Structures are given as C-alpha cells and as structure tokens.
C-alpha positions in Angstrom: 0.0 0.2 0.2 1.6 3.1 -1.3 1.8 6.4 1.9 -0.5 9.0 2.3 1.4 11.4 0.9 2.1 9.1 -2.1 -1.4 8.3 -2.6 -2.3 12.0 -2.2 0.3 13.0 -5.1 -1.1 10.4 -7.3 -5.0 11.4 -6.6 -4.4 14.8 -7.4 -2.0 14.1 -10.3 0.7 15.5 -8.6 -1.5 18.9 -8.8 -1.0 19.3 -5.1 -1.9 22.7 -3.8 -3.7 23.5 -1.0 -6.2 26.5 -1.1 -9.3 27.5 0.4 -11.7 29.4 -2.4 -14.7 31.6 -1.3 -18.0 30.1 -2.8 -20.5 32.6 -4.0 -23.7 30.0 -3.5 -26.3 32.1 -1.3 -27.9 33.0 -4.3 -27.9 29.7 -5.8 -28.5 27.6 -3.0 -29.1 27.4 1.0 -26.7 26.0 3.6 -29.4 23.4 4.3 -29.8 22.3 0.7 -26.3 21.7 1.0 -26.2 19.6 3.8 -28.6 17.6 2.2 -26.7 17.6 -1.1 -23.1 16.0 0.8 -25.2 13.8 3.4 -27.3 12.1 0.3 -24.6 12.5 -2.9 -21.4 11.5 -0.8 -21.6 8.3 1.3 -18.1 9.3 3.1 -18.9 12.8 4.0 -18.5 14.2 7.6 -20.3 16.9 9.4 -19.3 18.8 12.1 -22.0 21.5 12.7 -22.5 24.1 14.8 -25.5 26.3 14.5 -26.1 29.9 14.6 -27.3 30.6 18.1 -24.4 29.5 19.7 -21.7 31.9 17.3 -21.1 34.0 19.7 -19.9 31.4 22.3 -17.8 28.9 21.4 -17.8 27.6 17.4 -18.8 30.1 14.5 -17.9 27.3 11.6 -19.4 24.2 10.1 -17.3 22.1 8.2 -18.4 18.9 5.7 -15.7 16.9 5.0 -15.3 14.9 1.6 -13.2 13.4 -1.2 -12.2 10.4 1.8 -9.0 8.7 0.1 -8.1 6.2 3.4 -10.1 5.1 6.7 -8.3 4.5 10.1 -9.7 2.6 12.3 -8.7 0.7 15.8 -11.8 -2.3 15.9 -12.7 -3.6 19.9 -10.5 -5.8 21.4 -7.5 -5.3 19.0 -3.9 -4.5 20.2 -3.4 -3.0 16.4 -5.3 -0.7 14.2 -5.9 -0.4 10.0 -5.6 1.6 7.0 -8.1 0.8 4.7 -8.3 2.3 1.0 -9.0 2.0 -2.7 -6.0 1.5 -4.9 -6.1 0.0 -8.6 -10.2 -0.1 -7.9 -9.3 -2.6 -5.2 -10.1 -1.9 -1.4 -7.1 -2.5 0.6 -6.2 -2.9 4.1 -3.0 -2.8 6.3 -2.3 -2.9 9.4 -0.6 -0.5 11.8 0.9 -0.4 15.0 -1.0 2.9 16.8 -3.7 4.9 14.7 -3.1 8.1 16.9 0.6 7.8 16.0 0.2 7.1 12.6 -1.9 10.0 11.9 0.2 12.0 13.8 3.1 11.0 11.4 0.8 11.5 8.4 0.2 14.9 9.1 4.0 15.8 9.6 4.6 14.4 6.6 2.3 16.2 4.5 3.0 19.5 6.1 6.8 18.9 5.0 6.0 17.6 1.5 2.9 20.0 0.2 3.7 23.8 0.8 0.7 26.0 2.0 -0.3 28.9 3.6 -2.9 27.8 6.2 -2.7 30.8 8.3 -5.7 31.7 7.5 -8.8 31.8 10.1 -10.4 29.0 8.8 -9.8 25.7 11.3 -9.8 23.0 8.2 -8.5 23.0 5.1 -7.7 18.8 4.8 -7.0 16.1 7.0 -8.0 13.6 9.1 -12.0 13.5 10.5 -13.5 11.0 12.7 -14.4 9.7 16.4 -12.9 8.4 19.3 -14.7 6.3 21.4 -14.7 6.2 24.8 -13.6 2.7 25.3 -10.3 3.7 23.2 -8.8 5.2 26.6 -8.0 1.3 27.2 -5.9 1.3 24.4 -4.0 3.8 25.9 -0.4 2.8 28.1 -0.8 5.3 31.0 -4.3 3.5 31.9 -3.1 0.6 32.2 -6.7 -1.1 31.9 -8.4 -3.8 29.7 -11.6 -3.1 27.8 -14.9 -3.8 29.3 -16.2 -7.7 28.6 -19.7 -6.7 27.8 -22.1 -9.0 25.6 -24.7 -5.9 25.0 -22.3 -3.8 22.2 -23.5 -1.7 20.0 -21.1 -2.7 17.6 -18.7 0.6 16.9 -15.1 0.6 15.8 -13.0 2.1 19.0 -11.4 4.9 16.9 -12.1 5.6 13.1 -11.0 8.7 11.2 -11.3 9.7 7.5 -8.4 11.4 5.6 -10.6 14.5 3.7 -8.6 15.4 0.9 -11.5 18.8 0.7 -14.1 20.2 2.7 -16.7 23.0 2.6 -17.0 25.2 5.6 -19.5 27.6 6.3 -18.4 30.7 8.5 -21.7 31.6 10.1 -20.8 34.8 11.8 -19.9 36.4 8.6 -22.3 33.8 6.5 -19.8 33.0 4.0 -19.2 29.7 2.4 -15.8 28.1 1.7 -14.3 25.1 -0.4 -10.6 23.8 0.8 -8.2 21.2 0.6 -6.5 20.1 -2.7 -7.1 21.1 -6.0 -9.8 23.8 -5.2 -9.7 25.8 -8.1 -10.4 22.8 -10.5 -13.1 21.1 -7.8 -15.0 24.3 -7.3 -16.7 24.2 -11.0 -17.0 20.6 -10.9 -18.8 21.5 -7.1 -21.1 24.1 -8.1 -22.2 22.4 -11.5 -23.4 18.9 -8.7 -25.2 21.5 -6.5 -27.2 22.9 -9.4 -28.0 19.8 -10.5 -29.2 18.9 -7.4 -31.1 22.1 -7.2 -33.3 21.3 -10.7 -33.4 17.3 -9.6 -35.3 18.2 -6.8 -37.9 20.9 -8.3 -38.3 19.1 -11.6 -38.9 15.7 -9.5 -39.7 16.8 -6.3 -37.1 14.3 -4.2 -38.1 12.7 -1.2 -36.4 10.7 1.6 -37.8 7.0 0.7 -40.8 6.0 3.3 -39.4 4.5 6.5 -41.8 2.0 8.3 -43.4 4.1 11.4 -42.9 2.9 15.1 -46.0 1.8 16.6 -47.5 3.0 19.5 -46.3 0.4 21.9 -42.4 1.3 21.4 -41.0 2.2 24.8 -37.8 4.2 25.3 -36.0 1.8 28.1 -32.9 2.0 30.1 -30.5 -0.4 31.2 -31.0 0.3 34.8 -34.1 0.8 37.0 -34.4 3.4 39.4 -33.7 0.6 42.4 -30.4 -0.4 40.6 -29.7 3.2 39.9 -30.0 4.6 43.6 -27.8 1.7 44.7 -25.3 2.1 42.6 -25.2 6.0 43.5 -24.7 4.6 47.0 -21.5 2.6 45.8 -20.2 5.9 44.3 -21.0 7.2 47.8 -18.9 4.4 49.3 -15.8 4.6 47.2 -15.7 8.4 48.0 -16.3 7.9 51.6 -12.7 5.8 51.6 -11.1 8.0 49.7 -10.8 6.1 46.4 -12.4 8.9 44.7 -13.8 12.6 44.9 -16.3 12.5 41.6 -17.5 9.8 39.5 -19.7 10.8 36.0 -22.0 7.8 36.5 -24.3 7.4 33.2 -26.8 4.9 31.9 -28.1 3.6 28.4 -31.5 4.1 27.0 -32.5 2.4 23.9 -35.5 1.9 21.6 -36.6 0.8 18.1 -35.9 3.3 14.9 -36.8 2.7 12.0 -36.8 6.4 10.3 -34.2 8.4 9.0 -31.2 9.2 10.6 -31.1 12.4 8.4 -34.9 13.6 9.9 -33.5 13.1 13.5 -30.7 14.9 12.6 -32.6 17.8 11.1 -35.2 17.5 14.3 -32.2 18.0 16.6 -31.1 20.9 14.6 -34.4 22.7 15.3 -35.1 21.8 18.6 -31.7 21.8 20.0 -29.2 23.4 18.2 -25.8 22.8 19.8 -22.2 24.5 18.8 -20.6 21.2 18.6 -23.5 18.7 16.7 -21.9 15.8 14.1 -23.9 13.6 11.6 -22.1 10.9 9.4 -22.7 7.6 8.2 -21.0 4.2 8.5 -21.4 0.9 6.7 -23.6 -0.5 9.9 -24.2 2.6 11.8 -24.9 6.2 12.0 -24.0 8.5 13.9 -26.3 11.9 15.3 -24.7 14.2 17.6 -25.7 17.5 19.3 -23.0 17.8 21.4 -22.5 21.6 23.6 -19.7 20.5 25.3 -16.1 21.2 23.8 -13.2 18.8 24.7 -9.9 20.3 23.0 -9.2 22.7 20.7 -5.9 23.4 19.1 -5.1 26.5 17.4 -1.6 28.0 16.5 -0.4 25.8 19.8 -3.2 27.3 22.0 -4.9 24.4 23.3 -8.5 25.0 25.2 -10.9 22.8 26.9 -14.7 24.0 28.1 -15.9 21.3 31.1 -19.1 21.5 31.9 -20.8 20.1 35.2 -24.3 21.7 36.6 -27.6 21.7 34.8 -30.5 22.9 35.2 -34.1 23.2 33.1 -35.0 26.0 31.2 -39.0 27.1 31.4 -41.2 30.1 29.2 -41.3 32.2 32.1 -38.1 34.7 32.0 -38.6 35.1 35.7 -38.4 32.2 36.9 -34.9 31.9 34.7 -33.3 34.2 36.4 -34.0 32.4 39.9 -32.5 29.3 38.1 -29.7 30.7 36.8 -28.9 32.1 40.3 -29.6 28.6 41.6 -27.2 27.2 39.4 -24.5 29.8 40.0 -24.8 29.7 43.6 -24.6 25.7 44.1 -21.9 24.5 46.0 -22.8 21.4 45.1 -22.1 21.9 41.1 -19.2 24.2 41.8 -17.5 22.2 43.4 -17.9 19.6 41.0 -16.8 21.3 38.2 -14.0 23.1 40.2 -12.6 19.4 40.9 -12.7 18.7 36.6 -10.8 22.3 36.2 -8.4 20.7 38.4 -8.0 17.8 37.0 -7.8 19.5 33.1 -5.3 21.4 34.5 -3.2 18.9 35.5 -3.8 16.8 32.1 -3.1 20.6 30.1 0.0 20.9 32.2 2.1 17.5 31.2 1.8 18.7 27.3 2.1 22.6 28.0 4.7 25.5 28.6 5.5 25.5 32.4 3.2 28.8 33.5 1.3 28.8 30.8 -2.0 27.0 31.8 -5.2 29.9 33.0 -8.3 29.3 34.1 -9.8 31.8 31.8 -13.5 31.8 32.8 -14.6 29.5 36.1 -18.1 29.1 37.1 -20.0 30.5 33.6 -23.5 30.3 32.7 -24.6 29.1 29.1 -27.3 29.1 27.9 -29.3 26.6 25.2 -32.9 26.1 24.1 -33.6 23.3 26.7 -31.2 23.8 29.6 -28.6 26.1 31.6 -25.4 24.9 31.8 -22.6 25.9 34.4 -19.3 25.7 32.3 -15.4 26.6 33.0 -12.7 27.7 30.7 -9.0 26.4 30.8 -6.1 27.7 28.4 -2.5 26.6 27.8 0.0 27.1 25.5 1.9 23.7 24.0 5.4 22.5 24.3 7.2 23.0 20.6 7.8 19.2 20.7 4.7 17.9 21.8 2.9 16.7 18.9 -1.4 15.5 18.0 -1.1 12.4 19.1 0.5 13.9 22.0 -2.0 15.8 23.2 -5.0 13.4 22.5 -3.2 10.4 24.3 -2.5 13.0 27.6 -6.0 14.6 27.5 -8.2 12.0 26.4 -11.0 11.2 27.9 -11.9 14.3 29.3 -12.4 14.6 33.2 -16.0 16.0 32.8 -17.4 12.8 32.2 -14.9 10.2 34.2 -14.5 11.9 37.9 -11.7 12.4 40.0 -8.5 11.2 40.1 -9.0 9.9 36.4 -7.9 7.1 36.5 -9.3 5.8 39.5 -12.9 6.8 38.2 -13.0 5.1 35.5 -12.2 1.8 37.0 -15.2 1.9 38.7 -17.0 3.0 35.9 -16.1 0.0 35.0 -17.2 -2.1 37.3 -20.6 0.3 37.6 -22.0 0.7 34.4 -24.2 -1.6 32.9 -23.9 -0.9 29.3 -20.1 -0.4 27.6 -20.2 3.4 26.7 -18.5 3.1 23.3 -19.2 6.6 21.5 -20.6 8.2 24.2 -18.9 10.5 26.4 -15.3 9.7 23.7 -15.1 12.5 20.9 -15.8 13.4 17.5 -14.1 16.1 15.2 -11.2 16.7 13.2 -7.2 16.6 12.8 -6.3 19.3 10.5 -2.6 19.1 8.1 -1.9 22.5 10.1 -2.0 20.2 13.2 -4.6 22.1 14.7 -7.5 20.5 15.7 -10.8 20.6 17.4 -13.2 17.5 19.5 -16.6 17.7 21.2 -17.4 15.6 24.0 -19.6 13.1 22.4 -22.6 13.5 24.6 -26.2 14.3 23.7 -25.4 11.3 20.8 -27.5 8.8 19.0 -26.5 5.8 17.7 -28.4 4.4 15.1 -27.7 0.4 14.2 -30.2 -2.4 13.3 -33.0 -0.6 13.5 -31.9 0.4 17.5 -31.4 3.8 18.7 -29.2 4.1 21.1 -28.3 7.4 23.6 -26.7 7.7 27.2 -27.0 10.3 29.9 -25.8 10.9 33.3 -24.0 13.1 36.0 -21.2 14.2 38.1 -21.5 12.3 41.7 -19.9 13.8 44.5 -20.6 13.5 48.5 -23.5 15.7 49.0 -25.2 14.9 45.3 -28.7 13.8 45.8 -29.7 10.4 44.4 -32.8 11.4 43.6 -32.1 14.7 42.1 -29.4 13.2 39.9 -31.8 10.5 39.0 -33.9 13.3 37.7 -31.3 15.3 36.1 -30.4 12.2 33.7 -34.0 11.9 32.7 -34.1 15.0 32.1 -30.8 14.9 29.5 -32.5 12.1 27.9 -35.8 13.7 27.4 -35.2 15.8 24.7 -33.9 12.6 22.6 -36.9 10.4 23.8 -39.6 13.3 22.4 -38.1 13.1 19.0 -37.0 9.3 18.9 -40.7 8.1 19.6 -42.7 10.5 18.5 
C-alpha cells in the first residue's frame, strides 16, 4: 500500500496545491440544501455542525469533510489498528501499530511535502475527521486497564478517522462559504455544477426521502438500569468517595428504542429543537451517528490548547423571571461549583503534561451557558503547547475528558467499569477533526445518538460527589435524555 502522501500525489495528479476558495452560493442554494446534497450524494462525508444561535459563544464554523482517500480505524478488543483505502479499483487494508501515532506522523509528512499558507482564519483545510470512542482509553498505555468484557455492545470501532482531501466550510458569523483542501480551483466548478443539478432535480422530480416504517404506538424508551439499581449504584459511588478512592464519579445509563425512521430526519429535528455548537452527523457501513453536543473537549489553534468542561445542569422554562431564579440557583450551587472545580483542577493537570510551564490558565471559572432547553455551568482552561508536542501526544495526554470520568481520572474510570451496565462506546468519547496544520477540535460526545440495526441508543448521566442527592441525580439524567425521547419516540 502506498503511503498517504504518495496517494495524495497520485489522486491529485501531482497538482498538490492546498488552498481555500470562497464560493458565492447564497443566491443559488441554501446552506440546508448544501447539507442535504453532501449527506445524500457523498457516502463518505462527515458533517461537523455549529448552529447559528451558538456562534457568539464557542464555535462559528460548520465543516463538511469529503473526498475520503483512506480510513484509519481500531477494532474492539484488538491491539493493532488498520488503514483501508481503494487502490487500482480494489479495496485494500494494512495493519499498523498505533492509529494516533500514524495520524500524527502522516500530518507531519504532509506538512513537509505540500507547502501551503494555512495561517488564515479557517479552522480546517484537509485532514482527518472522525471519532474516538470512550473505550479507546483502554488502548492508552498510561491507563493500564483492559476493555470492558460485556455482551451488549452496539459494535462500533473504538476509533475511526477518514482522511478528507477537501471540505466545505460555512462561516456563520460572516455568512460565507468556502471550499478548502487540494485542487480547489478545479474542484469548485465541478462542485457548483453538481449543486445546481441537485437543485434542479429537486424542482423537477420532487425528490423525497424514502418512506420508512413508522414506530408502533407500543415502542418504548428503555433504560439499562432501574430506579432501584440506580440508587444502589450511587450508594456504591458514595462508599468509594467515603473511602477516599475518588472525589467524583460520572455515572451514566444507556437508553434505547426501536427506530425505523431516517437518521437524517433525526439530525434535522435535533438541529431545530436542540441547536448545539459541536453537533455532527455521519454514516458508516452499519451505523449512523447523530450528535447534538454542547461541550468542547479540546481545541488546538496555533499551539494554544483550550477546553470547556460542563458541570451543572438546570431546566429552562418559558417564564423569564423563573429562569433568572434558576440561573442564580445553578450559579450558586455549592454542589455544582465543587464538582466543576474538581474537573478544572483535573484538566489543568492534564494540560500541564503537554504545555509550557506557567502557561496553563483558567480564563473563566463559573460561567452560565444558555441552550434551548437547559442552562449549564461551564469553565474555560487554556495553555500553550510545548514545541515538541505532537497531535498524538495531545490526545493521549487528555483523553478521555475529565468532565465525563470524574477525579482522580484513572480511579474514576475503574469504578465506572464496575458500576455501569452497558459499555459507553462512542458516548463520552469525542468527534472532531485534525487538520494538516496540526490544529484540531473535538467535542465531548454527549447528547449523541447511535442508530444501528433499527435501534437507537443514547446515554445520559452526571457527576456524583459526596453531597449529591440520588433522587435529584436520577431526575437530572432523565432530563438530559428527555429531548431525545421526545424526538425518537414521536
């Protein structure tokens, strides 16, 4: 199998210029139609969506990666990883030792081989887009723990990234659309022509989604844990805290339901009722991922790394005066503040392993963020990466995010394995990109649905500390899951 940079040269016919082209599409086609075009016409497209209501807060760009030339993946319960691609009209695969090291090394070689000015404001030109499942932390030598031995797995890979030659980016703030990556000048004409044809077909043939079977009235939203078991498990968490094993554990439950409708329709519904700054949609051979995540795991931009842990959730109402009281209650909650402070300290420690001495700063500590149905308590931590730190170093030092494990992290992870009744798989893992500039951005994969074999799966939970009330925690987990229950079972 050829090396990645060799295949880039072959596919682009050695015309390997990397650039960004502004596309004047606003008069031709809407952004929602561009989404539909790529989701329906490009089976390899991965969509990282930031919705306009959240622009001013955390993320102003939506990214659609396409023109995949290879996929890197790690299977469950295997020590090695794989690369798959098409060469000479045949699908081939090759075994590699470490997926993250391979990605990191490939990025460095591409930077050396193909010169380009990537210093502009756009977040992504070309590179790897994909997911890291929560279970991938078992593959990290620092953790020295085995994969959970459970039967009720959905069957996702523990890591999967596609190398996308190109992307379409929407800058929501300036309402501009760009084509980025390799050979954009030649590709832009083909792309615009394809978009025009797509719109014309919609007008003349009245393109509709294939009809799908409706859920029966008896379809239910099932949890993998009963109320009684939930309370018993939280008592175990309290015992672990009392003994000094942990200060906090993030405990979660999995919910599932029959789902025979289109995952694309699910994505569209969630965009309307739960717009989020770190949403995503993509499809693989045997599953779809629909994420509506509000939480940033890490962002690296020009060697500055950032994270925004969320701890503390309260329901939003239609009464503005009541909402003011709820916000004050959340902001002054001793339990939520202590919970968030523990995670801030954990994340600062993780950043300290890869950042320049003295550069790690907490730039905001207890900030309220507003979403359509909820309020969250968040903090922001930043640092400056050491010069020698690689993409792989960053992910290995920080994954999984502390906000969804607890503290101390390794002890919390071990207790989670004993307590939870289903493997997390993608839930509380991460979805995002690694650009050829070595910039990257990943969400925490919460508020995330996996659709597989006519079933839909989501998980929800929260951080448990000494003064957590089990009934309140149970109610909070149901609140987080309720928006998905309403969409999936309606």
